[in-house]
N, C-alpha and C positions, 0 to 999 in steps of 0.2 A: 506636667504643670505642678508647681509646688504650692502648697496651701499652708497658711499659718494657723495655728491652733488658738482658739479663743479660751481664755482662762475660765474655769468653772465659776458660776455665779449663782448663789442661792438667793433668789428674789424674795422668798417668804421671810428668811432670816433678816435680810437687809431692810425690807419695807416695814417689818414689824418692830424694828429697833428704834430707840429714841433718836439715834443719829439720823435716821431717815427723815424724821420730822423737820429737820433743819437743813436737809440737803437741797442744793440749788437745782439738781437734776439727777436723773438716774440713767446711766449708760445702758442701752439696750442693744441686743445683737442686730447686725445690719441686714435686715430682711428687705426685700423689695417693698417700696412704699406704694400704697394705694390710697385713693381718696374715697371716703364714705359719701355716697351720692345723696344721703339725707342731710347730714350735718355739714358737709363740705370740709371736714377736718381730715388730717392725715390718719391713716390706719397703719400703725407701726407693728410689724411682726404678724401680719395677716397670714393665717394658716389654711384658709379655705374651709373653715368650720361651718356648721349648719346655720349659724346665726352671725350677725355682724359683730357680736361681742365675744365670740368664741376665739380665744387665743390672739386677741388684738388689743392694742392700746391706742386710744384716740385722745389727743390733747392739743391745746392751742400752743403752737411753737413760739408765738410772740409773747406769751404770758409767763410771768415768773412762777416757778414751781416751788418757791420758798413758802414755808408754812409758818403760821403764828403759833409758836410753841406755848405761849401763855394761855391760849384757848384750851389746851389740854390739861390745865390745872382745874381744881374744883371751882365750880361756878355757883352762884346763888340763883335760884329759879325765880325769885321775886321780880326782877326787872322785866321778865318775859311772860309770866303767868299770874293771874289773879289768885289761883288756888291750884292744888295738885289732885283734884278729883279725877280718879281713874289713872293717875300717873301722868307724866308729861315728858315729851321728847322735843328737844331743841336741835334743829339742823342748822349749823352755822356754815354757810356757803363760803365765807371769806377764809376761815381757818380750816375748812373741810373736816369738821368734827361734829359728831352726833352725841348729845348729852341726854341722859335719862334720869328722872327722879321718880321714885315710887310715891304712891299716895300718902303713906305714913312717914315719908322722909328717911326711912331706914336704909334705902338702897340708892346709891348714886353711881352712875357709870358714864364713861366718856370713851368714844371709839373714833378712830380715823375713818374717813369716808371718801368715796368718789362723789363728784358733783357733775351737773350737766356741762356739755362741751361748749355751749354758747348761750348768750343772753336770751335769744328767742326761744330756747328750750327750757329756760329757767322760770319757775314759778315760786313766788314767796307769799307768805301769809299764814293764816291759821286753818288747820284742817284736823282730822282725827282718824284713828284706825277704825275701819269698818269691817275688815275681814283679815283672817290670819290663815296662811296656807303653808304646810310643811310639804316639801317636794312639789313646788309649783310648776305648772306648765307655762309656756310663753307663746304669744301670738303677736305679730306686728300690728301697730295701729293702722287705720286706713291711710293716713298720710305716709307712713313708712312704706306700706305696700305699694302705694301709688308711685312713690319716687323710686322704688326698687322692686319691681314685680318678680325678680328672681328669688327674693327672700322667701323662706318657707311660710306656709299659712299657720303652721302649728309645730311646736317643739315640746316634747314631753320632758319630764324630769331626767336629769343626767348631766354629764360633763359639757355638753354643748348648749345647755340652757343658760341664758344670760341672767336669770333670776337666782341662780345659786340653789342653795338647799332649803331656804325659808324665805317667805315674802310677807310683808305687811301691806295690805291694800289701804290706800287713803281715800277720803271722800271725793277727792278730785279724780275725775276719770283718767285712767291710764297711768296714774302716779303711784309709785311703790317705794317702800324702803325694803331692800332685798340684799341677798348675798351675791357673791360672784365667785366663779371658779378660776377667774384670771386675776390673781393677786396683784399684778402690775397696775391694775386700774385704780386701786385704792390710793387716795391722796392726790389724784389728778382730776382734771376735767375730762371725764371719760364715759359719760352716760348720755342717753337721749332724753333725759328729763328726770330720771329717778335718782334716788340716793342709794349708793352701794356700800356694803360693809364686807369685811372678811366673813367667810361662812361660819367660823367659830363665834364671831361677834354677833351676827344676826341670829344665830341659834340661841345665844344667851338673851338677847333683847326680845326675841320671840317669846321666851319663857317668862320674861318680866312684865310684858305688856298685856293688855286686854282690849276687847272691843270697847271703843269709847275713849281710849288713851288720847290725850290732847297732843297735837303736833304743831310746831311752829317752825317755818323755814324763814331764815333771815339772811 
């Protein structure tokens, strides 16, 4: 039986480039498709990892993958916050971008992000950082575990952990801004409710933020 070779594809280089922000879609290897029993979304490239986020991409196949490049330009914080006490984070779900302003306005950053896969998993409004963890562990929420009892009860830090290398706990229960080891997820609807960043970006944001940093999801 003959087999055709798939051209080499550097996901990190492609997704990290400016061209990726305007791409309509990303071609992925043709793995067997599975359905996430919690979100009902396709799991592309499922590898049988320890968690549903390990080596998998979940996204709405009916939704446009095009991004709003204008949202990656410098933004003014004033339309969104009354002040910058403790710094401020804006998570723009439409453009899939996370903005950060320091309290003294000397630091401004913008990062591409993943967002929740569906509206019922999406929460918007004001919250704040209440905890910061380097090398976070992960456990499924009660609803996740109920819908998929085969998922592990606990996963420690490492390549199978869906929270990546760093995580920022929000005041909303179970909601985080965190990293991911699967770089294909960035820029897509690919989370169960949290906001995901490249590990190098969450590491930088982790260092810039503090307990009490304001967070707004729109």
